[in-house]
N, C-alpha and C positions, 0 to 999 in steps of 0.2 A: 170537849173542844172549847177553847176560849177564843171565840171569834165574835167580837161585838163591833165589827167594822161598819155596822149599819147606823152607828150613832151620827147625829147631825154634826155639821161643821161647827155650829154654835157651841155644842158641848165640847168639841175638841179645842176650840179657841178658849173657852172658859177653863178647861183643864190645864192648858198651857200656863196660865197665870196662877194656878192653884199650887202653892208650894208649902203650905203648913198642914200639920196633922188635922184631920177632920174633928171638929169639936161640936158641930151642929148637925142634927139629923137632916136638915134641909139642904146640906151640901153633898148628899149622896151622888148626885149627877156629876159633880166635879171630881169626886173621888173615883167613881167608876170611869170617868173619861180619862183621868190620869193613868189609871191602871190599864185601861184599854190601849191607850197610846203606847205604853211601855210594852205590852204584850204584842201588839202589832209590829212594833219596831224590832222586837226579838224574833218574831215568827217570820218576817219577810226574808231575811237572809237564808233561813232554813228552807223556806219554800222555793227560793231561787235555786238552791242546790238540787232541788228535785224538779227543776224546770216548771215551777208553778207560780202563779200570781195568787194573791189573796182570794180573789173571786173564783179562781179555778178551785181552790181548796174548799171554799164555801159550797160550791156546786157539787163537787165530788162527795163531800161529807153528807150533804143533803140526800144525794142519790144512794149512799150507802145505807141510810136508815129508812128509805122509802121503797115501796114495792113498785118499781117501774112506773113512775109518774109520767104524765104528759108534760110537754114543755110548759104549758100554762100552769099546771099544778106545781111544777118545780119552781117556776117564777114566784108563785104565791108563797111557797114555803120559805124562800129566801128573801121575800119582800122586795122583789125587784120587778120592774115592768117586763113583761114577756118579750117585748121587742128589744130590750136592752141586753137580754142574756143570749140572744141568737148568735152574735159574733163570738161570744165566749164558748158556746156549745159547738160552733163550727170549728174553733181552734182545738178544743178538747177531742172532738171527733177525728179531726185530721191527725192528731197525735195518738189516736187509737186508745184514748183513756175512757171514752164512752161510746155508746152506739145509739142511733136513733132509727126507729122503724115505724112504719105506718101503724096506727091503732086499728086493729081489726074491727072494732066497734064503730069507729068513725075515722075514715081514712084521711080526713082533713087534719087530724091530730097526729102528733109524733110521740111515740113512747121512748123515753130516755132511760138508759140503763148503764151501769158501770161495766166496763170490760174487765177481764182478768188483769190486764196490764194496769188499768186505772185503779183497780182495787189494790194492787201491789204498790203502786206509786203512793197512793193515799196511806196505806199501812206504814210504809217506810217514813214518809214525811211526818205522820202523826207520832210515830215512835220517837223521832228526833225532837218534835215539839214537846212531847211528854217529858223527855229528859231535861229540856230547858225549863219547863214549868216546875219540875222537881227542885231545881236550883232555887227558884223563887220561893217555893213553899217550904224549903228546908228550915227556914228561920222560925217557922210556926210549929209548936209541939204537936206530935202526931194526933192526939185527941182533939185539939183545937182545929187542926188541919181538916180532919174528917168533918167536923161540924161546919167549918167555913165552906168546904166544897158542897156539902149537902144544902146549906142555906143558899149558896150561889146558884145551884141547880134549881132550887125552888123559885128563886127570884127570876131566873131566866125563863122558867116555864110560865110563871105568872105574867111575865111581860109579853108572852106570845111568841 
């Protein structure tokens, strides 16, 4: 998933003015910001077709790869304050895309899990996003594309 919507406004503003090819290594932030802006702009209409917002997609994707986290753990995973995700979780739960149940170990906590409906919506949205990404990646030869995606995954993992 290419979702780097957690970049600061500063980087977005910097990227807006960045219109020349990257020549200096210290310009990585601007290059990633520019790419992020393009990806987010391309993903948003896809997500809307699936009745999702970007943060809905981020949360559902995080739930897909986690073993039923608590709301606090989910918030930490997506680097968002736990109080800020509650309205998002409320909306996703109302649409039956996720469920929240009391944690048997500590009833003050809520366990969050994808529903079958949520998993299907996420799968369909992701498939459409992957097709869009394939269009962007088509200009890169297959061998270079694999290296690029591997390096991108390592950079994302290193960033936390």
